[in-house]
N, C-alpha and C positions, 0 to 999 in steps of 0.2 A: 487224558493227560497229554500235554505236548510241551516240547521245549520251545520257549519263546524265541522268536527270531531276534538275533542280536544286531545292533547297529555298530558298524566298525568305527573305530577312532584310531588316530595315530598314537603310538605309545610314546609318551614323553621320555626323552633321554634314551630311547632305544636305538642302538646302532646295528643290531644284528637282524632286525626285521622279524623277530619272533612274535607271532600273533597269538592272542588268546583264543580259547575255544570259541568265544563269541565271534571273533572276526571270521574264523574259518567256517563256522556253521552258516553264517550269513552269506558266504561266498559259494559254498559247496553246491554244485548242481544248478547254479543260476547264471544267467547271462546278463542280468541287469547290472548297471554300473555300481561300483561300491560307493556307499555314502560315508563321508567322513564328518563326524560330529565335532564341531569346533567350539561350541558354547552351550551353556545351559538353556538358553532361550529355545534352541532347536528341540529340546526334550519336552517342552510344554510348560516350563515354569513361567510364572508371571514376572512382570518387570520388577516388582518390589523384591521378590526373592533373588532374582538375578543380581540386582543392585547390592543386596546384602552380601552375596558371595563375592562379587567383584570388589567390594569394600575390604574384604579380608584377603584379597589377592588370589581368589580361586576362580579362574577363568575357564579352565578346560575340564570337563567331567571325566571321571575315571570310568573304567570298563563297567564296573557294577552299577555306577550311576547311570550310564548310558542305557543299560538294559532294564533297570528297575524303575526309574522315575516315570517314563512314559506308560509303562504297564500298570503301575499303581494308580496313576492319574486316570487311567481308563476304568478304574473300579474293579480290577481283577484281584482274586486271591492268588498269591504267589509264594513260592519258596525261593529265597535268595541264597546263593552260596558264594562266599568270598572271604578272604582273610579278614580277621577282625581289625577294626580301626576306625578312625574318623570318617573315611570315605564310605564305608559300609553304613555307618550310622546316618550319615547325610543322605544316603540313597533311599532310606525310608522316611526320615524326618522331613525332608523338603517337600515331597509330594503330600505327605500326611498333613503338614501345616497348611499347604495350599487348599486341600480338600476341606479341612476344618474351617478355614476362613470363608470358603464359598458357602458352607452350610450354616454359618453363624447367624445370618439374617433370618433364615427360615426356622431356626431352632427355638423352641420354648421350653426346653428341658432345663431342670434345675440340677442336673447331675452331669458328670463328665461323659463325653461321647466317644472318647478315645483313650485307650490304655496301651502303654508300652511296657512290657515285662522285660526286666534285665536280670541277669543271673546273680549279680552281687550288688551290694550297696554302692561300691566304688563305681561299677559300670553304670548304675542308675544315676549317680551323681554326675558322671561325665556326660551322659546322654541328656540329662536335664539341663546342664549348663549350656550345651550346644543348642538345645531347643529353646531355652530361655533367651539366648542371644538372638537367634533367628526370629523368634516370635516378637520380642521387644522391638526389633527393628523392622518388622513387617506388620506391626500394630495388631497383634493377636495375643491374648493373655494366656498364661499357662499356670497350672498348679501342680505341685509335687510335695508330698510329705506332710500335707496339712489339709484340713477340711476345706471344701470350696468356700470362697469368700463372698462372691456375688454372682449374679447371673452372667454378667459380662466376662468374669474371670474364668468361668468353667469351660473346659474344652478338652484339655489334655492332662493326663496324669501319668507319671513315670515312676516305676518302683519295682521292687522285687516281688515275686509271687506272694511271699508272706505279707508284705506291706499291703498289697492290693486286697488280699483276703481280709485283712483287718478292716480296711475301708468298706468292704462289702458287708461285713458283719455289723459295722457301725451305721450302715445306710448311706454313707457318703458316696459310694459307687453302686449303681444299680445295673447289674450285668445286662438285663434285657433292654436297657436304654443305650448300650454301647453300639456304635456304628463302625468303629475301626479298632482292630486289635493287632499289635505287633508283638511277636515273641522273639526277642533277640537271643542269639547263642542257644537256640533250642536244643541242639545236639549236646551241648555242655550241660544244660539243665536236666535233660533226660538221663544223661550218664551219671549225674550226681544226686539222684534221688528227689528231684523237684517235680517229677511227672505228676504225682498226686495233687500237688498244689495247683498246677496248670489245669488239670482236669476239673478241680473244684470250681475254678473260675469259669471254665467253658461249659460245664454241665447245665447251668441255668439257661444257656443260649440255645439248647436243643429245642427244636420245634416239637411241641407236645403231640402234634398229629402224626408227623412222620418219624419222630424219634431219631432223626439222623441229620436233618438240615440245620445249619446255623442261620438263625433268622436275621436277615438284613445286615449281616456283619461281613465286612471286608477284612480278611485276615492276611497278614504277612508273617511268614516264618523265615527267620534268618539263621543260617548255619555258618560254620567255619568253611574253609575251602573244601572242595569235593575230595581232594586227596586226604584231608584230615578226617572227613566223615566216613569215607569208605576204606581208607588205609592205603599206604603206598604199594602194598602187594596185591591190591585188588586187580584182577584181570581187566576189569572195565577201565580203571584208571590208567593202567599200563597201555592198553590199546588206544585210548583217547590221546594220551600224551605222545604216543608214537605217531599216530595218524595226524595229529595237529602240531607236531614239532615243538612241544614245550609244555610247561605246566598249565593247568586249567585255572585261569585267573578269575573268572566270573561266570555265574550261571543264573538264569532266571527261569524257573519252572512254573508254568501256570497250573493252578489247581482248581478243581470244582469245589464249591463250598462243602459238599458232602464228603470230600476226601480229607478235609483238614483234620478231623479226629483220627483218621487212619494213620496219618503222618506222625501224630504225637502220642500214639498208644504206648510206644516204648522206643528206646534207642534202636533196637533191632528192627522195629517196624519202620522207623524213619530211614534207616540205611536200606532196607528192602525196597521201599518206595522210590528212593533216589536211584538205587541201582537199576530198578526196573525201567525208570525213565531214561537213564543214560544208556542202558542196553538197547532200548528201542532206537536210539540215535545211531547206533552202530550198524543197524540192519538196513 
């Protein structure tokens, strides 16, 4: 495991110069000049998606978007940590939509290739509406809450674990055909009894030979802020906030595929894995 290097950006409306953990990690112990990300194009998004964002007045990426988008586009499994909200949702939706669009021509599957799990129906609806707008304006179809309508409309399904399990039982979603999986608010889900449902969705993805590898699946786990996950009294949180002069606004932790199941075994397991990674940063 390693903490992904963060690209620094200027904080909009910031007058005190407080930098996120991302900025300080990128600078610490390095002599190379600091890179300032001024637009989404620099993160690897294609022109169509950038135009969609500019059309809604979103020109400057947030901290979590700066670190998440390039890493997801590289095909890596990651754990993202940032306060919940539209910025975090776009941090995984934008690269996911781009990857799906790239894969569309070479796909002959009659089932969805990507699932986004949300903790509640309201969250799923918000995420779906955002994805629907982006997809519609970048010429990719999406489905949520209904059976797939045609080959061209299949690609992305967004729902709660319970909803996705229903589609799996009906045969509308075939887990082994999934190529991308996002679990949003995974800490909330594990803390509110949704762990078994997540495990049921992931179990068919186990490689029958190794019993541990996720087959050809890129996984993104998204949590609340590090402070919320570990707690304000966590020595790790206190040390990081002291050393980096402020709250930890964004983190992107790269995972190996074999580690994904260890992260979601339980809330304690998730906290332990995150604490382990953060502790290694302090050494």
